[in-house]
N, C-alpha and C positions, 0 to 999 in steps of 0.2 A: 504494500500500500504506500503510495507516494504522499508526501507532505504537501499541504497547501501553502506552506511558508518557505520562501526562498530567501536565504541570506545573501546579501550582496555586499560589496565594499562600502556602500553608502547607507545601508540599513537592512530592513527586511521587507519583502514584498509578499502580498497575499494574492495567490494565483488560483484560478478555478481548478477543481478536481475534474479530471477527464471522465471518471466514472459517474460522478454526480451530474456533470454537464450532459453526458450521454443519456442518463435517466430523464433529465428535464426535457431534452430535445425529443426523445422517444415519446414520452407521455404527452407533451404538448402537441407533438405532431399527430399522434393518434386522435386526441381529443379535437384538434382542429379539423381533421378529416371527418370525424363523426359529426361534428357540428355542421360542416358544409353539406354532408349528405342529408341531414335533417332539414336544413334550409332548402336544399334542392327539391326534396319531396314534399315540402309543405304545401305546395299548390295542388297536390293530389288528394288532400284531405277535405272534409267539409269545412264550412266557414270558421267555426269555433276552433276545431282542432288545427286547421290550417294557420290561423292567426297565432295560436299558442306555439305550434311547431316553428313558425317563422320567427317569433320572438326568442324562443330557446335557441334555435339555430344561429340567428344573427348574434345574439349575446355570446354564445360559445365560440363562434368564429372570430369575433373581435377579441374576446378575452384570450383564448388559447393561441390565436394567430399573433397577438401582441407579445405574449410570453415567448413564443417560438422565435419571432423576429428579434426580440431583445437578447435571447440566449445566443442566437447565431451572430449577432453584432458583437457581443462580448467576446465570443470565441474567435471570431475573425480578426479582431483587433490585436490579439496576442499580447495585450498589455496587462499589468497587474490590476486587480480590482481596486486595491488601495495599498498604501505603503507607509512604513514608519521610516522617516529619514530626517536627520539633523534635529532631533527633538520634536518633530511634528508628525502628526497623523495626517496623511495627505490622500486626496482623491481629486484629480483634475484641478479645478480652481479652489476647492475647499481645503483648508489647512487649519489644524487645531494644535496648539502647543500642548504637549503631553503634561506639562506642569499646570495647565489651566483646567484639566479634566476633573470635574467634581463628581460625576456619576457616569457609569457606562453600563449598558444593558445590551443583550443580544436576543433577537427573536422577532416575532411578528408584533405589530403595534397598530394603533389607529391614528397616529399623528399625520400620516399622509397615505393616499390610496395604495401606493406600491408596497407599503409596509404590511398590508393585509394579504399580500400575495408572496412577496419575497422577504426573507428574514434579513434584518438590518442590524448593524452594530450602531447603536444610538448613543451618542456622546452628549452630555450636558456639561457646559463649562461653568466656571465660577461666576461668569457674567450672566448666567441663566439662559444661554443660547443653546439650541439643539442642532446637532449636525448628524447626518445620516450617511453611513457607509454601507452600501448595499452589497450583499454577497450573492444575490440571485439564486440562493439555495444551492450554490456550488461549492460551499466550504462547510465542513462538518463543525458541529458544536465543540468537539474535542480540540480541533485546531484553533478555533476562536478562543477557547479557554486558555490554551497554551500561549497564543499571541498576547492576550490581555495580561496573564500572570507574568510572563517573562519580559515582554517588551513595553508594556504600558504602565502597569501598576507600580513598578519601582519609581516612576517619575510623577505619578498622579498624586492628588491630595490624599491625606489620611482617611478622610471621609469616603472617598472613592474606593480605597482598598477595603475598608470595612463593609461597605455596601455590596461590593462584588463577592466578598467571602460569604456574607449572609445570603445573597442570591444563590450562590453555588451550594448552600447548605452546609458550609464549613465555617464554624466560628473561629475567629483569629486565635482564641485562647486554646483551642484543641489542636492546632497545628504544631508539629514538632519544631 
């Protein structure tokens, strides 16, 4: 099993897992195709079933087609999802100083629509600003936990360290 963390001379990069990317593309591809078939055959049903099938087919086609396109764009770019470099957590134009991180969580959330589909690394700073680092469900929780514990928590605030440990179910007092 390969790691999603790639150490470079400048820091550490978070890269998509080929296995998890393949699962996402396969699942989204099948669901996109199924939604397109439902949409295509919607006209063969009576009026009520036809409208329902058209709504379901259109919604599925847009949703799963969007997920499929997003995954293909990420993989075609061959760039890291995000990285830690020079004391900053970076993704494209977003940059957060590790020492400013007051809270960090990983998973699905309701702060923005893509957070309900793809798991994000959500960072809240001491200035109470939220930053989102999307993993597109292509990085395992184990790798994110390793990234946070090894590369982020040593530089984050004490409150952040305590919150992460509580979130992980490990109290700081019980760690060796």
